[in-house]
DOPAKE-371949 format. One record per residue: chain; x, y, z of N, C-alpha, C, CB in turn. Coordinates in steps of 0.1 Angstrom, whole numbers, plus 5000, padded with zeros to 4 digits. Last residue first. Glycine has a CB too. Example, Ala and Ser with C-alpha at 12.3 -4.5 7.8 and 13.67 -1.06 7.14 Angstrom:
2
  chain   nc1   nc2   nc3  cac1  cac2  cac3   cc1   cc2   cc3  cbc1  cbc2  cbc3
      A  5128  4978  5071  5137  4989  5071  5129  5000  5079  5141  4994  5057
      A  5132  4943  5078  5123  4955  5078  5132  4967  5078  5113  4955  5090
END
This chain:
205
  chain   nc1   nc2   nc3  cac1  cac2  cac3   cc1   cc2   cc3  cbc1  cbc2  cbc3
      A  8893  0724  4379  8896  0734  4369  8911  0733  4364  8893  0748  4375
      A  8879  0705  4395  8889  0701  4385  8893  0711  4375  8885  0689  4379
      A  8863  0715  4414  8857  0711  4402  8867  0708  4391  8847  0721  4397
      A  8861  0713  4448  8871  0713  4437  8864  0707  4425  8884  0706  4440
      A  8842  0733  4470  8844  0721  4463  8854  0723  4451  8831  0715  4458
      A  8839  0747  4503  8843  0748  4489  8844  0734  4483  8856  0755  4487
      A  8835  0747  4530  8824  0748  4522  8827  0749  4507  8815  0759  4526
      A  8857  0743  4546  8853  0757  4543  8841  0759  4535  8865  0764  4537
      A  8858  0715  4546  8855  0722  4559  8851  0737  4557  8867  0721  4568
      A  8866  0712  4520  8853  0707  4524  8849  0714  4537  8853  0691  4526
      A  8892  0722  4522  8882  0728  4513  8868  0724  4516  8885  0724  4498
      A  8904  0705  4540  8903  0719  4543  8893  0726  4535  8917  0726  4541
      A  8903  0681  4525  8896  0682  4538  8894  0697  4542  8904  0674  4549
      A  8920  0687  4504  8906  0685  4502  8897  0686  4515  8904  0671  4496
      A  8944  0690  4518  8939  0701  4510  8924  0700  4508  8946  0703  4497
      A  8948  0665  4529  8947  0676  4538  8941  0688  4530  8961  0680  4543
      A  8950  0649  4506  8939  0647  4515  8937  0659  4524  8942  0635  4524
      A  8973  0660  4494  8961  0660  4487  8949  0659  4496  8960  0650  4476
      A  8992  0653  4514  8989  0667  4511  8976  0669  4504  9001  0673  4503
      A  8991  0625  4512  8987  0631  4524  8984  0646  4522  8999  0630  4534
      A  8999  0620  4485  8986  0616  4490  8982  0623  4502  8986  0601  4492
      A  9025  0630  4487  9016  0636  4478  9001  0633  4482  9018  0632  4464
      A  9037  0612  4505  9035  0626  4509  9025  0634  4500  9048  0633  4510
      A  9040  0589  4490  9029  0589  4500  9026  0604  4505  9032  0580  4512
      A  9047  0594  4455  9051  0593  4469  9039  0595  4479  9061  0604  4472
      A  9044  0597  4429  9040  0584  4435  9041  0584  4450  9048  0573  4429
      A  9054  0620  4420  9040  0619  4420  9035  0606  4426  9034  0620  4406
      A  9082  0614  4421  9076  0624  4430  9061  0623  4431  9080  0638  4425
      A  9094  0581  4423  9088  0591  4414  9080  0601  4423  9078  0585  4404
      A  9122  0576  4444  9108  0575  4442  9103  0585  4432  9100  0577  4455
      A  9153  0561  4436  9145  0573  4439  9131  0571  4435  9151  0585  4431
      A  9170  0540  4432  9159  0538  4440  9150  0550  4443  9163  0532  4454
      A  9190  0552  4416  9182  0541  4411  9170  0538  4419  9191  0528  4411
      A  9200  0572  4433  9193  0576  4421  9185  0564  4415  9204  0580  4410
      A  9210  0555  4453  9200  0565  4456  9192  0569  4444  9205  0577  4464
      A  9230  0542  4438  9219  0534  4443  9207  0544  4447  9223  0526  4455
      A  9247  0564  4433  9241  0556  4422  9229  0548  4426  9251  0547  4415
      A  9255  0570  4459  9248  0580  4451  9241  0573  4439  9258  0591  4445
      A  9268  0547  4466  9256  0550  4473  9248  0560  4465  9259  0555  4487
      A  9290  0549  4448  9282  0537  4448  9268  0540  4454  9288  0525  4455
      A  9302  0573  4455  9297  0571  4442  9287  0560  4441  9309  0569  4432
      A  9309  0569  4483  9299  0579  4479  9293  0576  4465  9305  0593  4479
      A  9330  0554  4492  9317  0547  4489  9306  0556  4484  9312  0541  4502
      A  9351  0570  4497  9353  0558  4488  9340  0551  4484  9362  0548  4495
      A  9341  0588  4516  9343  0592  4503  9345  0581  4493  9356  0601  4502
      A  9315  0574  4537  9329  0576  4534  9331  0579  4519  9337  0563  4537
      A  9285  0592  4545  9291  0581  4537  9306  0584  4535  9284  0578  4524
      A  9273  0614  4555  9277  0604  4564  9284  0592  4558  9266  0599  4573
      A  9264  0628  4533  9274  0634  4541  9280  0625  4551  9268  0646  4549
      A  9243  0613  4523  9256  0611  4516  9267  0618  4524  9256  0617  4502
      A  9222  0596  4544  9227  0609  4541  9241  0608  4535  9227  0618  4553
      A  9198  0572  4536  9212  0575  4539  9216  0589  4535  9221  0564  4531
      A  9172  0566  4529  9174  0574  4541  9189  0578  4544  9169  0566  4553
      A  9176  0550  4507  9169  0563  4505  9171  0572  4517  9154  0561  4503
      A  9187  0528  4519  9195  0536  4509  9189  0550  4508  9195  0528  4496
      A  9166  0519  4534  9178  0523  4541  9187  0531  4532  9186  0511  4546
      A  9148  0512  4514  9144  0523  4523  9157  0528  4530  9134  0518  4533
      A  9163  0490  4503  9159  0502  4494  9156  0514  4503  9147  0498  4486
      A  9166  0473  4525  9177  0478  4518  9174  0490  4510  9183  0467  4508
      A  9139  0467  4530  9147  0474  4540  9160  0480  4534  9150  0465  4552
      A  9132  0454  4506  9126  0467  4509  9134  0475  4520  9111  0465  4513
      A  9148  0430  4505  9149  0441  4495  9144  0454  4499  9141  0436  4483
      A  9167  0420  4534  9156  0419  4525  9155  0432  4517  9143  0418  4534
      A  9189  0421  4553  9190  0413  4540  9176  0410  4534  9196  0400  4543
      A  9172  0423  4585  9183  0425  4576  9182  0416  4563  9197  0422  4582
      A  9144  0439  4599  9151  0427  4594  9161  0430  4584  9140  0417  4588
      A  9131  0462  4604  9140  0457  4614  9147  0444  4611  9132  0455  4627
      A  9114  0465  4583  9124  0475  4585  9135  0471  4595  9118  0489  4588
      A  9095  0446  4586  9106  0443  4576  9117  0453  4578  9100  0444  4562
      A  9076  0456  4603  9086  0447  4608  9098  0444  4599  9079  0434  4612
      A  9060  0471  4586  9069  0478  4595  9080  0469  4600  9061  0484  4607
      A  9047  0449  4575  9056  0457  4566  9065  0465  4575  9047  0467  4558
      A  9032  0440  4596  9043  0431  4591  9053  0439  4582  9037  0420  4583
      A  9015  0462  4598  9024  0458  4610  9035  0449  4605  9015  0451  4620
      A  9003  0462  4573  9011  0473  4577  9020  0470  4589  9002  0485  4581
      A  8989  0437  4575  8999  0440  4564  9008  0451  4568  8992  0443  4551
      A  8972  0443  4596  8982  0433  4597  8993  0434  4587  8975  0419  4596
      A  8956  0463  4583  8964  0466  4595  8975  0456  4597  8956  0468  4607
      A  8943  0448  4563  8952  0459  4560  8961  0463  4571  8944  0471  4556
      A  8943  0413  4565  8938  0426  4569  8948  0436  4567  8934  0425  4585
      A  8947  0391  4537  8953  0397  4549  8947  0411  4552  8968  0399  4548
      A  8951  0363  4518  8941  0373  4523  8946  0378  4536  8927  0366  4524
      A  8975  0355  4494  8972  0357  4508  8961  0367  4509  8984  0362  4515
      A  8988  0352  4470  8979  0340  4474  8974  0343  4488  8987  0327  4474
      A  9004  0373  4467  8994  0371  4457  8984  0360  4460  9001  0367  4444
      A  9022  0372  4489  9010  0381  4490  9000  0378  4479  9015  0395  4489
      A  9034  0346  4505  9033  0351  4491  9020  0359  4490  9033  0339  4481
      A  9055  0344  4532  9041  0348  4528  9042  0353  4514  9035  0358  4537
      A  9078  0341  4547  9073  0330  4539  9058  0331  4535  9075  0316  4546
      A  9088  0363  4559  9076  0357  4565  9071  0344  4558  9065  0367  4566
      A  9111  0369  4543  9111  0370  4558  9100  0363  4565  9111  0385  4562
      A  9105  0363  4516  9118  0359  4522  9117  0359  4538  9129  0369  4518
      A  9080  0374  4511  9082  0360  4508  9095  0355  4516  9084  0357  4493
      A  9083  0400  4518  9073  0392  4526  9076  0378  4524  9059  0396  4521
      A  9102  0407  4498  9106  0407  4512  9096  0400  4521  9107  0422  4517
      A  9088  0405  4475  9099  0396  4477  9103  0395  4492  9111  0399  4468
      A  9069  0426  4479  9065  0412  4477  9076  0402  4480  9060  0410  4462
      A  9086  0448  4480  9077  0444  4492  9073  0430  4491  9065  0453  4493
      A  9097  0449  4455  9106  0448  4467  9098  0443  4479  9112  0462  4470
      A  9074  0452  4439  9082  0440  4438  9091  0438  4450  9091  0441  4425
      A  9064  0478  4448  9056  0465  4449  9065  0453  4449  9046  0465  4438
      A  9072  0504  4448  9081  0494  4455  9074  0480  4456  9084  0499  4469
      A  9053  0519  4436  9066  0519  4430  9075  0508  4436  9073  0532  4433
      A  9031  0513  4454  9031  0509  4440  9045  0508  4434  9023  0520  4432
      A  9038  0520  4480  9033  0507  4478  9032  0503  4463  9020  0506  4484
      A  9069  0536  4487  9056  0537  4480  9051  0523  4476  9057  0546  4467
      A  9090  0552  4511  9086  0540  4503  9072  0544  4496  9084  0528  4512
      A  9098  0575  4523  9108  0564  4522  9104  0553  4513  9111  0559  4536
      A  9094  0611  4520  9089  0597  4520  9099  0586  4517  9077  0596  4510
      A  9111  0633  4541  9109  0628  4528  9104  0614  4528  9122  0629  4520
      A  9094  0648  4569  9103  0639  4564  9100  0634  4549  9104  0626  4573
      A  9074  0663  4579  9084  0670  4571  9094  0661  4565  9091  0680  4580
      A  9058  0646  4593  9052  0653  4582  9063  0660  4573  9043  0664  4587
      A  9075  0636  4612  9070  0627  4602  9065  0635  4590  9060  0618  4608
      A  9079  0659  4628  9090  0653  4621  9086  0644  4610  9099  0646  4631
      A  9053  0662  4638  9059  0673  4629  9071  0667  4621  9063  0685  4637
      A  9052  0639  4653  9042  0641  4643  9048  0652  4633  9029  0646  4648
      A  9071  0641  4673  9073  0631  4663  9064  0634  4651  9070  0618  4669
      A  9066  0659  4694  9074  0664  4682  9075  0654  4671  9088  0667  4687
      A  9064  0634  4718  9062  0648  4715  9072  0652  4703  9065  0657  4727
      A  9059  0601  4703  9065  0611  4713  9062  0625  4708  9079  0608  4714
      A  9029  0583  4698  9041  0590  4693  9046  0599  4703  9037  0597  4679
      A  9014  0552  4697  9017  0563  4706  9029  0570  4700  9019  0559  4721
      A  8993  0542  4669  9005  0542  4677  9006  0554  4686  9017  0541  4667
      A  8968  0522  4655  8971  0534  4662  8984  0533  4671  8960  0539  4671
      A  8972  0506  4625  8971  0504  4639  8976  0516  4646  8980  0492  4643
      A  8963  0528  4597  8966  0515  4603  8965  0516  4618  8980  0511  4599
      A  8956  0547  4579  8969  0549  4587  8973  0537  4594  8967  0561  4596
      A  8931  0540  4570  8943  0538  4561  8956  0539  4569  8942  0549  4550
      A  8916  0549  4591  8917  0534  4589  8929  0532  4580  8904  0529  4582
      A  8919  0577  4588  8923  0570  4601  8925  0555  4599  8913  0572  4612
      A  8909  0581  4563  8923  0584  4565  8928  0577  4578  8925  0599  4567
      A  8882  0575  4567  8890  0567  4557  8905  0569  4560  8886  0571  4543
      A  8875  0595  4585  8874  0581  4589  8883  0572  4580  8860  0576  4589
      A  8880  0618  4570  8887  0616  4582  8887  0601  4586  8882  0624  4593
      A  8860  0614  4550  8875  0614  4546  8883  0612  4559  8878  0627  4540
      A  8837  0616  4566  8840  0604  4559  8855  0603  4555  8831  0604  4546
      A  8839  0642  4576  8839  0631  4585  8843  0618  4578  8826  0629  4593
      A  8837  0656  4552  8849  0657  4560  8850  0646  4570  8849  0671  4567
      A  8811  0649  4543  8823  0645  4535  8836  0646  4544  8824  0654  4523
      A  8786  0635  4563  8794  0647  4561  8807  0643  4554  8797  0654  4574
      A  8761  0614  4548  8773  0616  4556  8780  0629  4553  8783  0604  4554
      A  8742  0611  4530  8737  0615  4543  8749  0618  4552  8728  0605  4549
      A  8753  0601  4507  8750  0615  4507  8745  0620  4521  8740  0619  4496
      A  8754  0573  4512  8766  0581  4513  8763  0596  4514  8775  0579  4500
      A  8738  0550  4517  8733  0564  4521  8745  0573  4522  8726  0563  4534
      A  8746  0524  4513  8741  0532  4501  8737  0546  4504  8729  0525  4495
      A  8766  0498  4520  8761  0511  4525  8758  0520  4513  8772  0517  4535
      A  8779  0473  4516  8765  0474  4518  8760  0486  4523  8760  0463  4526
      A  8810  0483  4525  8802  0471  4524  8787  0473  4526  8808  0459  4533
      A  8834  0505  4510  8822  0502  4519  8815  0490  4515  8813  0514  4518
      A  8855  0506  4491  8858  0503  4505  8845  0498  4512  8864  0514  4512
      A  8847  0514  4465  8858  0504  4467  8858  0498  4481  8871  0511  4464
      A  8827  0532  4468  8824  0521  4460  8835  0510  4462  8824  0524  4445
      A  8841  0552  4483  8830  0544  4489  8827  0532  4481  8817  0553  4489
      A  8860  0561  4465  8864  0554  4477  8853  0546  4483  8869  0564  4487
      A  8842  0572  4446  8851  0562  4442  8856  0554  4454  8863  0567  4434
      A  8830  0592  4462  8822  0581  4457  8831  0569  4452  8814  0586  4445
      A  8853  0608  4467  8846  0602  4478  8837  0590  4473  8837  0612  4486
      A  8858  0617  4441  8868  0609  4448  8861  0602  4460  8879  0618  4454
      A  8835  0632  4436  8838  0620  4427  8848  0611  4434  8844  0625  4414
      A  8837  0652  4455  8826  0642  4456  8829  0630  4447  8813  0649  4452
      A  8860  0666  4445  8860  0659  4458  8849  0649  4459  8859  0670  4469
      A  8873  0662  4412  8862  0667  4421  8861  0659  4434  8848  0666  4413
      A  8909  0663  4409  8896  0657  4407  8885  0663  4416  8896  0642  4408
      A  8935  0668  4413  8928  0677  4404  8914  0672  4400  8936  0679  4391
      A  8942  0648  4433  8946  0662  4435  8937  0672  4426  8960  0665  4432
      A  8940  0621  4433  8928  0629  4434  8930  0644  4434  8921  0625  4447
      A  8959  0601  4435  8956  0607  4422  8945  0617  4422  8953  0596  4412
      A  8958  0594  4462  8970  0600  4457  8968  0607  4443  8981  0590  4455
      A  8933  0582  4463  8936  0595  4471  8948  0602  4465  8938  0592  4486
      A  8938  0559  4448  8927  0569  4444  8930  0582  4451  8914  0563  4449
      A  8959  0548  4462  8962  0552  4448  8951  0562  4444  8962  0540  4439
      A  8946  0541  4486  8957  0550  4486  8960  0556  4472  8969  0544  4492
      A  8929  0521  4475  8923  0533  4481  8934  0544  4481  8918  0531  4495
      A  8947  0502  4468  8940  0508  4458  8934  0521  4463  8929  0499  4452
      A  8954  0494  4494  8965  0500  4486  8958  0507  4474  8974  0488  4480
      A  8930  0485  4502  8934  0497  4508  8946  0503  4501  8938  0495  4523
      A  8927  0462  4487  8916  0472  4486  8922  0485  4491  8904  0468  4495
      A  8948  0447  4496  8948  0451  4482  8938  0462  4480  8944  0439  4473
      A  8942  0440  4523  8953  0450  4520  8953  0455  4506  8966  0443  4523
      A  8908  0439  4532  8919  0433  4525  8929  0443  4521  8915  0425  4513
      A  8884  0449  4543  8897  0451  4551  8909  0445  4543  8896  0444  4564
      A  8855  0467  4536  8864  0457  4532  8878  0459  4538  8866  0456  4516
      A  8835  0479  4563  8844  0481  4552  8851  0468  4548  8854  0492  4556
      A  8805  0491  4578  8814  0480  4575  8822  0483  4563  8806  0467  4572
      A  8801  0518  4599  8799  0513  4585  8809  0502  4583  8800  0525  4575
      A  8785  0533  4625  8795  0523  4622  8791  0517  4608  8795  0512  4632
      A  8780  0568  4630  8775  0555  4624  8786  0546  4621  8767  0559  4611
      A  8790  0592  4638  8785  0583  4648  8779  0570  4643  8774  0590  4656
      A  8801  0601  4614  8789  0608  4620  8782  0599  4631  8779  0612  4609
      A  8815  0570  4611  8813  0583  4604  8800  0589  4609  8812  0581  4588
      A  8838  0546  4617  8827  0554  4623  8826  0567  4617  8830  0555  4639
      A  8843  0515  4600  8847  0528  4603  8836  0536  4609  8852  0536  4590
      A  8851  0480  4606  8842  0491  4604  8849  0504  4606  8830  0490  4615
      A  8867  0460  4614  8861  0459  4600  8851  0469  4598  8856  0445  4598
      A  8897  0458  4634  8884  0463  4631  8880  0461  4616  8884  0478  4633
      A  8910  0428  4649  8912  0440  4640  8898  0445  4635  8921  0436  4629
      A  8904  0420  4683  8902  0417  4669  8904  0430  4661  8887  0412  4666
      A  8929  0419  4708  8917  0425  4703  8916  0422  4688  8916  0440  4705
      A  8954  0410  4716  8942  0404  4723  8929  0409  4716  8942  0408  4737
      A  8974  0421  4702  8976  0407  4705  8963  0401  4711  8987  0405  4715
      A  8969  0448  4699  8969  0440  4687  8970  0425  4690  8981  0444  4679
      A  8948  0465  4719  8960  0456  4720  8959  0447  4708  8960  0448  4733
      A  8937  0498  4722  8936  0486  4715  8949  0478  4716  8932  0488  4701
END
């Protein structure tokens, strides 16, 4: 797929069936929140909540395999497919999360306004376009979210002694709530997918 020449998708493919989905970035941020908060919830309840939020005019949810459905949702949530170098996937999985769409909402909003002159509260935008523009903020200087993410990524061992106290204070200020981090969402998805694949269900014990 070429982002410059191809239309952004508005369907997911589950069990060989193309299903229309809502594509607005707000919907998919909410989907991420549902998945993130799903760790102690029944798998089927989570799937139904996601289906109610995301799917357009599809009522035969019980005819779909849960693992295929979750895989399709995860793939769309991940955004525009990228080519990654050998070893990059493992590195990404082990890396501490750098941002959270809920905890960093104000930073992200102000950065879109500053760099793109886009006010997200007034904007309809495809989820993948949002992610691409969000990634672009990391290459721009003097915006809030790149400063925050850069601070979180800074290793105090590489900071001059005269600046350590200031950077340590900023890292503490910008620290992500552990339950809010994207890595929690990813781990929860992986666990649920594994359980579904083994024929088990989580009843929120």
